[in-house]
C-alpha positions as CSV (number, residue, x, y, z in Angstrom):
1,M,0.0,0.0,0.0
2,D,1.2,3.5,-0.8
3,E,0.1,7.0,0.2
4,R,-2.7,7.2,-2.4
5,D,-4.2,3.9,-1.0
6,Y,-4.2,5.4,2.5
7,Q,-5.7,8.7,1.1
8,I,-8.5,6.6,-0.6
9,I,-9.2,4.7,2.6
10,D,-9.3,7.9,4.7
11,L,-11.7,9.6,2.3
12,L,-14.0,6.5,2.0
13,Q,-14.1,6.3,5.8
14,K,-15.3,9.9,6.0
15,D,-17.9,9.4,3.2
16,C,-18.4,6.0,1.6
17,R,-20.9,7.5,-0.8
18,I,-18.3,9.8,-2.5
19,S,-18.4,9.3,-6.2
20,N,-15.4,7.7,-7.9
21,T,-14.9,10.9,-9.9
22,D,-14.7,13.0,-6.7
23,L,-12.6,10.5,-5.0
24,A,-10.1,10.4,-7.9
25,E,-10.0,14.1,-8.1
26,R,-9.2,14.5,-4.4
27,V,-6.4,11.9,-4.5
28,G,-5.0,13.3,-7.8
29,M,-5.7,10.3,-10.0
30,S,-7.7,9.4,-13.1
31,S,-11.2,7.9,-12.4
32,S,-10.2,4.6,-14.0
33,S,-7.0,4.3,-11.9
34,C,-8.8,5.2,-8.8
35,W,-11.6,2.7,-9.5
36,R,-9.0,-0.1,-10.0
37,R,-7.3,0.9,-6.7
38,V,-10.6,0.8,-4.8
39,R,-11.4,-2.6,-6.3
40,A,-8.0,-3.9,-5.3
41,L,-8.5,-2.7,-1.8
42,E,-11.9,-4.5,-1.7
43,D,-10.5,-7.7,-3.2
44,E,-7.6,-7.7,-0.7
45,A,-10.2,-7.2,2.1
46,V,-8.5,-4.0,3.2
47,I,-12.0,-2.5,2.7
48,E,-14.3,-5.1,4.3
49,R,-17.6,-3.4,3.7
50,Y,-19.5,-0.1,3.4
51,S,-22.0,1.0,5.9
52,A,-24.1,3.8,7.3
53,A,-23.5,5.2,10.8
54,I,-26.9,5.1,12.6
55,N,-27.8,7.1,15.8
56,P,-29.0,4.3,18.1
57,A,-31.4,6.6,20.1
58,K,-33.1,7.8,16.9
59,V,-34.1,4.2,16.2
60,G,-35.3,3.5,19.7
61,L,-32.1,1.9,21.1
62,T,-31.7,4.0,24.3
63,F,-30.0,1.5,26.6
64,Q,-26.3,0.8,26.1
65,A,-24.0,-1.3,28.3
66,I,-20.6,-2.9,28.4
67,V,-20.8,-6.5,29.8
68,H,-17.8,-8.3,31.1
69,V,-18.3,-12.1,30.8
70,Q,-16.4,-14.9,32.5
71,L,-16.8,-18.4,31.1
72,T,-17.2,-21.6,33.2
73,R,-14.2,-23.2,31.5
74,H,-11.7,-22.4,28.8
75,D,-11.7,-25.0,26.0
76,P,-12.2,-24.7,22.3
77,D,-15.7,-26.2,22.3
78,N,-17.0,-24.0,25.1
79,N,-15.5,-20.9,23.4
80,S,-16.9,-21.9,20.0
81,E,-20.4,-22.5,21.4
82,F,-20.4,-19.1,23.2
83,N,-19.1,-17.3,20.1
84,Q,-21.8,-18.9,17.9
85,A,-24.5,-17.9,20.3
86,I,-23.3,-14.3,20.7
87,N,-23.1,-13.9,16.9
88,L,-26.9,-14.7,16.7
89,R,-27.9,-12.0,19.2
90,P,-28.8,-8.6,17.7
91,E,-28.3,-6.8,21.0
92,V,-24.6,-7.6,20.8
93,Q,-23.0,-4.9,18.7
94,E,-19.4,-5.9,19.5
95,C,-17.7,-8.8,21.2
96,Y,-14.1,-9.1,22.1
97,A,-12.3,-12.1,23.6
98,T,-9.7,-10.5,25.9
99,T,-7.0,-11.2,28.5
100,G,-7.5,-10.2,32.1
101,Q,-10.3,-10.9,34.6
102,A,-13.1,-11.2,32.0
103,D,-12.9,-13.5,29.1
104,Y,-15.2,-11.5,26.9
105,H,-16.4,-7.9,26.7
106,L,-19.7,-7.2,24.9
107,R,-21.1,-3.9,23.8
108,I,-24.9,-4.2,24.1
109,L,-27.6,-2.0,22.6
110,C,-31.3,-2.5,23.6
111,D,-34.6,-0.6,23.6
112,D,-34.5,0.0,27.3
113,L,-33.6,-1.5,30.7
114,N,-36.4,-4.1,30.5
115,A,-35.1,-5.4,27.1
116,Y,-31.6,-5.6,28.6
117,N,-32.9,-7.5,31.6
118,S,-34.6,-10.0,29.2
119,F,-31.3,-10.4,27.3
120,L,-29.6,-11.2,30.6
121,E,-32.2,-13.5,32.1
122,D,-33.4,-15.3,28.9
123,F,-30.0,-15.6,27.2
124,L,-26.8,-14.7,28.9
125,F,-27.4,-16.2,32.4
126,R,-28.9,-19.3,30.9
127,H,-26.0,-20.0,28.6
128,P,-24.0,-23.0,29.9
129,A,-20.7,-21.5,29.0
130,V,-21.3,-18.4,31.2
131,Q,-20.1,-18.4,34.7
132,S,-20.7,-14.7,35.5
133,A,-21.3,-11.3,34.0
134,Q,-20.8,-7.8,35.2
135,T,-22.6,-4.9,33.6
136,N,-21.3,-1.3,33.2
137,V,-24.2,0.9,32.0
138,V,-23.1,3.6,29.5
139,L,-24.1,7.0,30.8
140,R,-23.1,9.0,27.8
141,E,-21.1,8.5,24.7
142,V,-17.8,10.4,24.7
143,K,-16.5,9.2,21.4
144,R,-17.8,6.8,18.8
145,S,-15.9,6.0,15.6
146,N,-15.6,3.2,13.1
147,A,-12.8,4.9,11.3
148,I,-9.2,3.8,11.7
149,K,-6.3,6.1,11.4
150,P,-3.0,4.4,10.9
151,K,0.0,6.5,11.4
152,Y,0.5,6.6,7.6
153,F,-2.7,8.7,7.1
154,S,-1.9,12.4,6.5
């Protein structure tokens, strides 16, 4: 990857709906060369997907929490079963397997506290792989970004 690739990535992260013509102009390339570079970045999975950033509260998702989960045991089958179950839950926006006291950290979005309580009681606490879970309720969002900024971006 060179500087132009990083410029393309930076601009697409800011506005993935930018036209190829405008993108090419902003990075100083012809439209056809720019299109080929974007296609190459997609083919190499540097660009994984395009999406819209949605305001959760505007679509009725007013409850957000970070949940720290400890598993009952640490073996590949237990982890795999938990991972598969988590991937099916729409409330789980992000899930990270981590080092430290908790095995997993989940970012949860729900309609309200009652919906979150149902998620806990009907799913998380009933899952055989889960030993315990600790919830940190998000009071306010300080920063939210899906954009990455490697040191190579200008």
